[in-house]
DSSP file (Angstrom, degrees, kcal/mol; ACC not computed):
  #  RESIDUE AA STRUCTURE BP1 BP2  ACC     N-H-->O    O-->H-N    N-H-->O    O-->H-N    TCO  KAPPA ALPHA  PHI   PSI    X-CA   Y-CA   Z-CA
    1    1 A M              0   0    0      0, 0.0     5,-0.2     0, 0.0     2,-0.2   0.000 360.0 360.0 360.0 130.8   24.7    3.2    8.8
    2    2 A G        -     0   0    0      3,-2.2     6,-0.0     1,-0.1     0, 0.0  -0.456 360.0-102.9-116.9-174.0   22.6    0.1    9.0
    3    3 A I  S    S+     0   0    0     -2,-0.2    -1,-0.1     1,-0.1     3,-0.1   0.880 120.5  32.3 -80.7 -40.1   21.5   -2.6    6.6
    4    4 A I  S    S+     0   0    0      1,-0.1     2,-0.3    68,-0.1    -1,-0.1   0.902 122.7  40.6 -88.9 -44.7   18.0   -1.2    6.4
    5    5 A W        -     0   0    0      1,-0.1    -3,-2.2     2,-0.1     4,-0.1  -0.804  63.0-157.2-111.7 151.3   18.5    2.6    6.9
    6    6 A E  S    S+     0   0    0     -2,-0.3    -1,-0.1     2,-0.2     3,-0.1   0.928  81.9  12.3 -93.5 -54.6   21.3    4.5    5.2
    7    7 A V  S    S-     0   0    0      1,-0.4     2,-0.3    -6,-0.1     3,-0.1   0.931 126.1 -25.9 -96.5 -58.7   21.9    7.7    7.3
    8    8 A S     >  -     0   0    0      1,-0.1     4,-1.9    -7,-0.1    -1,-0.4  -0.975  50.7-114.9-151.9 163.4   20.0    7.4   10.5
    9    9 A L  H  > S+     0   0    0     -2,-0.3     4,-2.7     1,-0.2     5,-0.2   0.882 115.3  54.7 -66.4 -38.2   17.0    5.6   12.0
   10   10 A G  H  > S+     0   0    0      2,-0.2     4,-2.7     1,-0.2     5,-0.2   0.900 109.4  47.4 -63.9 -40.3   15.2    8.8   12.6
   11   11 A D  H  >>S+     0   0    0      2,-0.2     4,-2.6     1,-0.2     5,-0.5   0.904 111.3  50.1 -66.8 -41.4   15.6    9.8    8.9
   12   12 A F  I  X>S+     0   0    0     -4,-1.9     5,-1.6     2,-0.2     4,-1.3   0.937 113.7  46.6 -63.2 -44.8   14.4    6.4    7.7
   13   13 A L  I  <>S+     0   0    0     -4,-2.7     5,-2.5     3,-0.2     4,-0.3   0.949 116.8  43.4 -63.0 -47.8   11.3    6.6   10.0
   14   14 A L  I  <>S+     0   0    0     -4,-2.7     5,-2.4     3,-0.2     6,-0.2   0.961 125.7  28.1 -65.4 -53.5   10.5   10.1    9.0
   15   15 A V  I  <>S+     0   0    0     -4,-2.6     5,-3.4    -5,-0.2     6,-0.2   0.968 131.7  28.5 -76.2 -55.1   11.0    9.9    5.2
   16   16 A T  I  <XS+     0   0    0     -4,-1.3     5,-1.0    -5,-0.5    -3,-0.2   0.944 129.4  32.4 -79.4 -45.2   10.3    6.3    4.3
   17   17 A L  I   <S+     0   0    0     -5,-1.6    -3,-0.2    -4,-0.3     5,-0.2   0.962 129.6  26.4 -79.7 -50.9    7.9    5.2    7.0
   18   18 A F  I  ><S+     0   0    0     -5,-2.5     4,-1.1    -6,-0.2    -3,-0.2   0.958 132.8  26.7 -82.1 -51.0    5.8    8.3    7.7
   19   19 A L  I  ><S+     0   0    0     -5,-2.4     4,-2.1    -6,-0.2     5,-0.2   0.980 132.5  34.6 -75.9 -58.9    6.0   10.5    4.6
   20   20 A G  I  ><S+     0   0    0     -5,-3.4     4,-2.8    -6,-0.2    -3,-0.2   0.905 120.7  48.9 -62.9 -40.1    6.5    7.7    2.0
   21   21 A G  H  ><S+     0   0    0     -5,-1.0     4,-2.3    -6,-0.2    -1,-0.2   0.859 111.0  49.8 -69.9 -31.3    4.4    5.2    3.8
   22   22 A G  H  X S+     0   0    0     -4,-1.1     4,-2.3     2,-0.2    -1,-0.2   0.909 113.0  46.8 -70.9 -39.9    1.5    7.6    4.3
   23   23 A A  H  X S+     0   0    0     -4,-2.1     4,-2.7     2,-0.2    -2,-0.2   0.881 112.3  51.2 -66.7 -37.5    1.7    8.5    0.6
   24   24 A A  H  X S+     0   0    0     -4,-2.8     4,-2.5     2,-0.2    -2,-0.2   0.931 109.0  49.7 -65.2 -42.3    1.8    4.8   -0.3
   25   25 A Y  H  X S+     0   0    0     -4,-2.3     4,-2.4     1,-0.2    -2,-0.2   0.940 113.8  46.0 -64.5 -45.0   -1.2    4.0    1.8
   26   26 A L  H  X S+     0   0    0     -4,-2.3     4,-2.5     2,-0.2    -1,-0.2   0.869 110.9  53.1 -65.6 -34.8   -3.2    6.9    0.2
   27   27 A T  H  X S+     0   0    0     -4,-2.7     4,-2.4     2,-0.2    -1,-0.2   0.909 108.5  50.3 -64.2 -38.7   -1.9    5.7   -3.3
   28   28 A G  H  X S+     0   0    0     -4,-2.5     4,-2.2     2,-0.2     5,-0.3   0.925 111.6  48.2 -61.3 -45.8   -3.2    2.2   -2.5
   29   29 A R  H  X S+     0   0    0     -4,-2.4     4,-2.7     1,-0.2    -2,-0.2   0.922 112.9  47.8 -63.0 -43.4   -6.6    3.7   -1.5
   30   30 A A  H  X S+     0   0    0     -4,-2.5     4,-1.6     2,-0.2    -2,-0.2   0.875 111.5  49.7 -68.1 -39.4   -6.8    5.8   -4.6
   31   31 A A  H  <>S+     0   0    0     -4,-2.4     5,-2.9     2,-0.2    -1,-0.2   0.913 116.2  42.2 -65.6 -42.2   -5.9    2.9   -6.9
   32   32 A A  H ><5S+     0   0    0     -4,-2.2     3,-1.8     3,-0.2    -2,-0.2   0.898 110.0  58.6 -73.2 -39.0   -8.5    0.7   -5.4
   33   33 A G  H 3<5S+     0   0    0     -4,-2.7    -1,-0.2     1,-0.3    -2,-0.2   0.809 109.6  43.8 -62.3 -29.6  -11.0    3.5   -5.3
   34   34 A T  T 3<5S-     0   0    0     -4,-1.6    -1,-0.3    -5,-0.1    -2,-0.2   0.152 118.0-113.1 -99.9  20.8  -10.8    4.0   -9.0
   35   35 A W  T < 5 +     0   0    0     -3,-1.8    -3,-0.2     1,-0.2     2,-0.1   0.749  57.8 162.4  53.7  35.8  -10.9    0.2   -9.6
   36   36 A R      < -     0   0    0     -5,-2.9    -1,-0.2    -6,-0.2     2,-0.1  -0.464  41.9-108.8 -76.2 153.8   -7.3    0.0  -10.9
   37   37 A Q    >>  -     0   0    0     -2,-0.1     3,-1.0     1,-0.1     4,-1.0  -0.463  30.4-106.8 -78.8 155.7   -5.7   -3.5  -11.0
   38   38 A Y  H >> S+     0   0    0      1,-0.3     4,-1.9     2,-0.2     3,-0.8   0.870 114.2  61.4 -54.6 -45.4   -2.9   -4.3   -8.5
   39   39 A P  H 3> S+     0   0    0      0, 0.0     4,-1.4     0, 0.0    -1,-0.3   0.843 100.0  56.1 -57.8 -30.2   -0.1   -4.3  -11.0
   40   40 A K  H <> S+     0   0    0     -3,-1.0     4,-1.9     2,-0.2    -2,-0.2   0.872 104.1  54.2 -61.5 -39.5   -0.9   -0.6  -11.7
   41   41 A L  H <X S+     0   0    0     -4,-1.0     4,-2.7    -3,-0.8     5,-0.2   0.917 104.8  54.7 -62.6 -44.5   -0.4    0.1   -8.0
   42   42 A V  H  X S+     0   0    0     -4,-1.9     4,-1.8     1,-0.2    -1,-0.2   0.867 105.8  51.3 -57.3 -38.0    3.0   -1.5   -8.1
   43   43 A I  H  X S+     0   0    0     -4,-1.4     4,-1.6     2,-0.2    -1,-0.2   0.900 109.6  50.0 -65.2 -43.0    4.0    0.8  -10.9
   44   44 A Y  H  X S+     0   0    0     -4,-1.9     4,-2.2     1,-0.2    -2,-0.2   0.901 111.0  49.4 -63.3 -40.9    2.9    3.8   -8.9
   45   45 A L  H  X S+     0   0    0     -4,-2.7     4,-2.2     1,-0.2    -1,-0.2   0.817 104.2  58.4 -73.6 -27.1    4.9    2.6   -5.9
   46   46 A L  H  X S+     0   0    0     -4,-1.8     4,-1.5    -5,-0.2    -1,-0.2   0.942 111.0  43.5 -62.6 -42.4    8.0    2.1   -7.9
   47   47 A L  H  X S+     0   0    0     -4,-1.6     4,-1.7     1,-0.2    -2,-0.2   0.897 112.4  51.3 -67.0 -39.4    7.9    5.7   -8.9
   48   48 A L  H  X S+     0   0    0     -4,-2.2     4,-2.5     1,-0.2    -1,-0.2   0.828 106.0  56.6 -65.8 -31.3    7.1    6.8   -5.3
   49   49 A G  H  X S+     0   0    0     -4,-2.2     4,-2.5     2,-0.2    -1,-0.2   0.873 104.7  51.4 -64.2 -35.4   10.1    4.8   -4.2
   50   50 A A  H  X S+     0   0    0     -4,-1.5     4,-2.4     2,-0.2    -2,-0.2   0.922 109.7  49.8 -64.3 -42.3   12.3    6.8   -6.5
   51   51 A A  H  X S+     0   0    0     -4,-1.7     4,-2.3     2,-0.2    -2,-0.2   0.944 110.3  50.7 -64.3 -45.1   10.8   10.1   -5.0
   52   52 A V  H  X S+     0   0    0     -4,-2.5     4,-2.3     1,-0.2    -1,-0.2   0.928 110.5  49.5 -63.1 -42.3   11.6    8.7   -1.4
   53   53 A R  H  X S+     0   0    0     -4,-2.5     4,-2.1     1,-0.2    -1,-0.2   0.901 109.7  51.8 -62.6 -37.3   15.2    7.9   -2.5
   54   54 A F  H  X S+     0   0    0     -4,-2.4     4,-3.0     2,-0.2     5,-0.2   0.878 107.9  50.8 -65.1 -36.8   15.5   11.4   -3.9
   55   55 A I  H  X>S+     0   0    0     -4,-2.3     4,-2.5     2,-0.2     5,-0.6   0.930 109.2  51.4 -66.3 -44.3   14.3   12.9   -0.6
   56   56 A H  H  X5S+     0   0    0     -4,-2.3     6,-2.0    -5,-0.2     4,-1.3   0.926 116.4  42.7 -53.8 -45.3   16.9   10.8    1.3
   57   57 A Y  H  X5S+     0   0    0     -4,-2.1     4,-1.1     4,-0.2    -2,-0.2   0.959 117.0  44.1 -65.3 -53.7   19.6   12.1   -1.1
   58   58 A A  H  <5S+     0   0    0     -4,-3.0    -2,-0.2     1,-0.2    -3,-0.2   0.857 126.8  24.1 -63.2 -44.1   18.5   15.7   -1.2
   59   59 A L  H  <5S+     0   0    0     -4,-2.5    -1,-0.2    -5,-0.2    -3,-0.2   0.746 131.8  29.7 -99.2 -24.5   17.9   16.4    2.4
   60   60 A F  H  <<S-     0   0    0     -4,-1.3    -3,-0.2    -5,-0.6    -2,-0.2   0.305 101.0-110.8-123.6   7.4   20.0   13.9    4.4
   61   61 A G     <  +     0   0    0     -4,-1.1    -4,-0.2     1,-0.1    -3,-0.1   0.768  62.8 154.6  67.9  26.9   23.0   13.2    2.1
   62   62 A G        -     0   0    0     -6,-2.0     2,-0.4    -7,-0.1    -1,-0.1  -0.174  54.2 -85.2 -73.9 176.3   22.0    9.6    1.2
   63   63 A T        -     0   0    0      1,-0.2     3,-0.5     3,-0.0    -6,-0.1  -0.717  32.7-158.1 -87.3 132.4   23.0    7.8   -1.9
   64   64 A L  S    S+     0   0    0     -2,-0.4     2,-0.7     1,-0.2    -1,-0.2   0.927  87.2  39.5 -77.4 -44.6   20.6    8.5   -4.8
   65   65 A L  S    S+     0   0    0    -11,-0.0    -1,-0.2   -12,-0.0   -11,-0.0  -0.545  76.4 136.8-109.1  64.4   21.3    5.4   -6.9
   66   66 A S     >  -     0   0    0     -2,-0.7     4,-2.3    -3,-0.5     5,-0.2  -0.915  35.8-165.4-114.4 106.9   21.6    2.7   -4.2
   67   67 A P  H  > S+     0   0    0      0, 0.0     4,-2.2     0, 0.0     5,-0.2   0.830  88.1  54.6 -59.0 -33.3   19.7   -0.6   -5.3
   68   68 A Q  H  > S+     0   0    0      2,-0.2     4,-1.6     1,-0.2     5,-0.1   0.955 114.6  36.7 -71.7 -47.9   19.9   -2.0   -1.7
   69   69 A F  H  > S+     0   0    0      2,-0.2     4,-2.6     1,-0.2    -1,-0.2   0.781 114.3  56.6 -78.2 -26.2   18.2    1.0    0.0
   70   70 A Y  H  X S+     0   0    0     -4,-2.3     4,-3.0     2,-0.2    -1,-0.2   0.926 108.5  48.7 -65.1 -42.8   15.8    1.6   -3.0
   71   71 A A  H  X S+     0   0    0     -4,-2.2     4,-2.3    -5,-0.2    -2,-0.2   0.892 111.1  50.1 -65.6 -36.4   14.6   -2.1   -2.5
   72   72 A V  H  X S+     0   0    0     -4,-1.6     4,-2.2     2,-0.2     5,-0.2   0.962 114.1  44.0 -61.1 -51.5   14.2   -1.4    1.3
   73   73 A D  H  X S+     0   0    0     -4,-2.6     4,-2.7     1,-0.2    -2,-0.2   0.921 113.2  51.8 -60.1 -44.1   12.2    1.7    0.6
   74   74 A F  H  X S+     0   0    0     -4,-3.0     4,-2.8     1,-0.2    -1,-0.2   0.908 108.8  49.5 -61.1 -44.5   10.2    0.0   -2.1
   75   75 A V  H  X S+     0   0    0     -4,-2.3     4,-2.1     2,-0.2    -1,-0.2   0.898 111.0  50.4 -64.7 -38.2    9.2   -3.0    0.1
   76   76 A V  H  X S+     0   0    0     -4,-2.2     4,-2.5     2,-0.2     5,-0.2   0.956 115.1  44.3 -60.1 -49.7    8.1   -0.6    3.0
   77   77 A L  H  X S+     0   0    0     -4,-2.7     4,-2.6     1,-0.2    -2,-0.2   0.868 110.5  53.5 -64.7 -34.0    6.0    1.2    0.4
   78   78 A L  H  X S+     0   0    0     -4,-2.8     4,-2.3     2,-0.2    -1,-0.2   0.880 109.1  49.2 -69.2 -38.5    4.6   -1.9   -1.1
   79   79 A I  H  X S+     0   0    0     -4,-2.1     4,-1.6     2,-0.2    -2,-0.2   0.940 116.4  41.4 -63.2 -48.1    3.4   -3.2    2.3
   80   80 A L  H  X S+     0   0    0     -4,-2.5     4,-1.7     1,-0.2    -2,-0.2   0.859 115.1  50.0 -72.3 -34.2    1.7    0.0    3.2
   81   81 A G  H  X S+     0   0    0     -4,-2.6     4,-2.7    -5,-0.2    -1,-0.2   0.895 109.9  51.6 -70.8 -38.5    0.3    0.6   -0.2
   82   82 A S  H  X S+     0   0    0     -4,-2.3     4,-2.5     2,-0.2     5,-0.2   0.850 107.1  53.5 -64.9 -33.3   -1.1   -3.0   -0.3
   83   83 A I  H  X S+     0   0    0     -4,-1.6     4,-2.1     2,-0.2     5,-0.2   0.909 111.7  45.5 -67.0 -40.5   -2.8   -2.5    3.1
   84   84 A G  H  X S+     0   0    0     -4,-1.7     4,-2.0     2,-0.2     5,-0.2   0.941 114.2  49.6 -62.4 -48.0   -4.5    0.7    1.7
   85   85 A Y  H  X S+     0   0    0     -4,-2.7     4,-2.8     1,-0.2     5,-0.2   0.945 113.6  43.5 -60.2 -52.1   -5.5   -1.1   -1.5
   86   86 A R  H  X S+     0   0    0     -4,-2.5     4,-2.6     1,-0.2     5,-0.2   0.871 112.4  51.3 -70.0 -38.4   -7.0   -4.2    0.2
   87   87 A V  H  X S+     0   0    0     -4,-2.1     4,-1.9    -5,-0.2    -1,-0.2   0.932 115.6  43.0 -57.6 -43.3   -8.9   -2.3    2.9
   88   88 A T  H  X S+     0   0    0     -4,-2.0     4,-2.6    -5,-0.2    -2,-0.2   0.926 113.5  50.2 -67.0 -46.8  -10.4   -0.1    0.3
   89   89 A R  H  X S+     0   0    0     -4,-2.8     4,-2.7    -5,-0.2     5,-0.2   0.907 109.1  52.4 -65.3 -41.8  -11.1   -3.0   -2.2
   90   90 A A  H  X S+     0   0    0     -4,-2.6     4,-1.7    -5,-0.2    -1,-0.2   0.925 111.3  47.9 -65.0 -39.1  -12.8   -5.1    0.6
   91   91 A G  H  X S+     0   0    0     -4,-1.9     4,-2.3    -5,-0.2     5,-0.3   0.917 111.6  49.9 -56.6 -45.8  -15.1   -2.1    1.4
   92   92 A Q  H  X S+     0   0    0     -4,-2.6     4,-3.2     1,-0.2     5,-0.5   0.942 110.7  48.8 -64.3 -44.6  -15.9   -1.5   -2.2
   93   93 A M  H  X S+     0   0    0     -4,-2.7     4,-1.2     1,-0.2     8,-0.3   0.859 114.3  44.8 -68.0 -33.4  -16.8   -5.1   -2.8
   94   94 A T  H  < S+     0   0    0     -4,-1.7    -1,-0.2    -5,-0.2    -2,-0.2   0.769 120.3  39.2 -80.5 -27.1  -19.1   -5.4    0.2
   95   95 A S  H >< S+     0   0    0     -4,-2.3     3,-0.6    -5,-0.2    -2,-0.2   0.883 121.0  41.8 -89.5 -34.2  -20.8   -2.0   -0.4
   96   96 A Q  H 3< S+     0   0    0     -4,-3.2    -3,-0.2    -5,-0.3     3,-0.2   0.849 130.7  27.7 -73.3 -36.0  -21.1   -2.2   -4.2
   97   97 A Y  T >X S+     0   0    0     -4,-1.2     4,-2.5    -5,-0.5     3,-2.0  -0.370  73.8 149.7-121.6  52.1  -22.1   -5.9   -4.2
   98   98 A G  T <4 S+     0   0    0     -3,-0.6    -1,-0.1     1,-0.3    -2,-0.1   0.805  70.9  56.6 -58.0 -30.9  -23.7   -6.2   -0.8
   99   99 A W  T 34 S+     0   0    0      1,-0.2    -1,-0.3    -3,-0.2     3,-0.1   0.645 116.7  34.1 -77.1 -13.1  -26.1   -8.9   -2.0
  100  100 A L  T <4 S+     0   0    0     -3,-2.0    12,-3.0    -7,-0.2     2,-0.3   0.750 118.9  41.3-109.0 -32.0  -23.2  -11.2   -3.2
  101  101 A Y  E  <  -A  111   0A   0     -4,-2.5     2,-0.3    -8,-0.3    10,-0.2  -0.886  51.3-170.1-128.8 149.2  -20.4  -10.4   -0.6
  102  102 A E  E     -A  110   0A   0      8,-2.7     8,-2.7    -2,-0.3     2,-0.2  -0.958  38.4 -99.9-129.3 150.7  -19.9   -9.9    3.1
  103  103 A R  E     -A  109   0A   0     -2,-0.3     6,-0.3     6,-0.2   -12,-0.0  -0.511  31.1-178.8 -73.7 137.7  -16.8   -8.7    4.8
  104  104 A S        -     0   0    0      4,-1.4     5,-0.2     1,-0.4    -1,-0.1   0.310  68.8 -25.8-114.6   4.0  -14.7  -11.5    6.4
  105  105 A G  S    S-     0   0    0      3,-0.8    -1,-0.4     1,-0.0     3,-0.2  -0.928  83.9 -71.3 165.3 179.1  -12.0   -9.3    7.9
  106  106 A P  S    S+     0   0    0      0, 0.0   -16,-0.2     0, 0.0   -15,-0.2   0.773 130.9  33.2 -69.7 -22.9  -10.4   -5.9    7.3
  107  107 A F  S    S+     0   0    0    -17,-0.1     2,-0.3   -18,-0.1   -17,-0.1   0.454 117.6  46.0-110.0  -3.4   -8.6   -7.1    4.1
  108  108 A S        -     0   0    0     -3,-0.2    -4,-1.4   -18,-0.0    -3,-0.8  -0.838  51.7-159.9-138.8 170.5  -11.1   -9.7    2.6
  109  109 A W  E     -A  103   0A   0     -2,-0.3     2,-0.3    -6,-0.3    -6,-0.2  -0.949  10.0-156.7-143.5 165.3  -14.6  -10.6    1.7
  110  110 A R  E     -A  102   0A   0     -8,-2.7    -8,-2.7    -2,-0.3     2,-0.2  -0.913  31.4 -84.8-137.2 163.5  -16.5  -13.7    1.1
  111  111 A S  E     -A  101   0A   0     -2,-0.3   -10,-0.3   -10,-0.2   -11,-0.1  -0.454  45.1-117.1 -69.6 140.3  -19.7  -14.9   -0.7
  112  112 A R        -     0   0    0    -12,-3.0    -1,-0.1    -2,-0.2     3,-0.1  -0.436  34.2-105.9 -69.4 148.1  -22.8  -14.5    1.1
  113  113 A P        -     0   0    0      0, 0.0    -1,-0.1     0, 0.0     3,-0.1  -0.498  48.8 -90.2 -74.2 154.9  -24.6  -17.8    1.8
  114  114 A P        -     0   0    0      0, 0.0     2,-0.1     0, 0.0   -14,-0.0  -0.329  45.2-101.0 -67.1 145.1  -27.6  -18.4   -0.4
  115  115 A A        -     0   0    0      1,-0.1     2,-0.1    -3,-0.1    -3,-0.0  -0.427  41.1-118.5 -64.4 136.1  -30.8  -17.1    1.0
  116  116 A G        -     0   0    0     -2,-0.1     2,-0.4    -3,-0.1    -1,-0.1  -0.436  22.6-126.6 -77.1 150.4  -32.9  -20.0    2.4
  117  117 A R        -     0   0    0     -2,-0.1     2,-0.4     2,-0.0    -1,-0.1  -0.790  19.9-120.6-101.7 139.9  -36.3  -20.8    0.8
  118  118 A D        -     0   0    0     -2,-0.4    -1,-0.0     1,-0.1     0, 0.0  -0.639  19.9-168.4 -76.5 131.5  -39.4  -21.0    3.0
  119  119 A T              0   0    0     -2,-0.4    -1,-0.1     1,-0.2    -2,-0.0   0.415 360.0 360.0-101.3   0.3  -41.0  -24.4    2.8
  120  120 A A              0   0    0      0, 0.0    -1,-0.2     0, 0.0    -2,-0.0   0.504 360.0 360.0 -78.2 360.0  -44.2  -23.3    4.6
């Protein structure tokens, strides 16, 4: 039993990181793809965190109502869900508003410089 994982590291990696994290990433993409605001994604991930906690409890004998391990699961889900959200939102902003924005990295965009006027 560790501070971050409850039963074993393998169970934590399988359930929280791979299954829950994959679902969180896809949830972030879906929230951004439907133009939802970020606080709505946090609500979705709180519910997903409860589902991950239940899987730990039902399959591996973990504690269902453990605030410490729920918080750890939620933080992992929030990180991966936020990555999915920002990657998708950056792509949306640069493809939908290509004349206004250009990509400045995988998670961000910036305003395009104004078009120069010909003086000739």
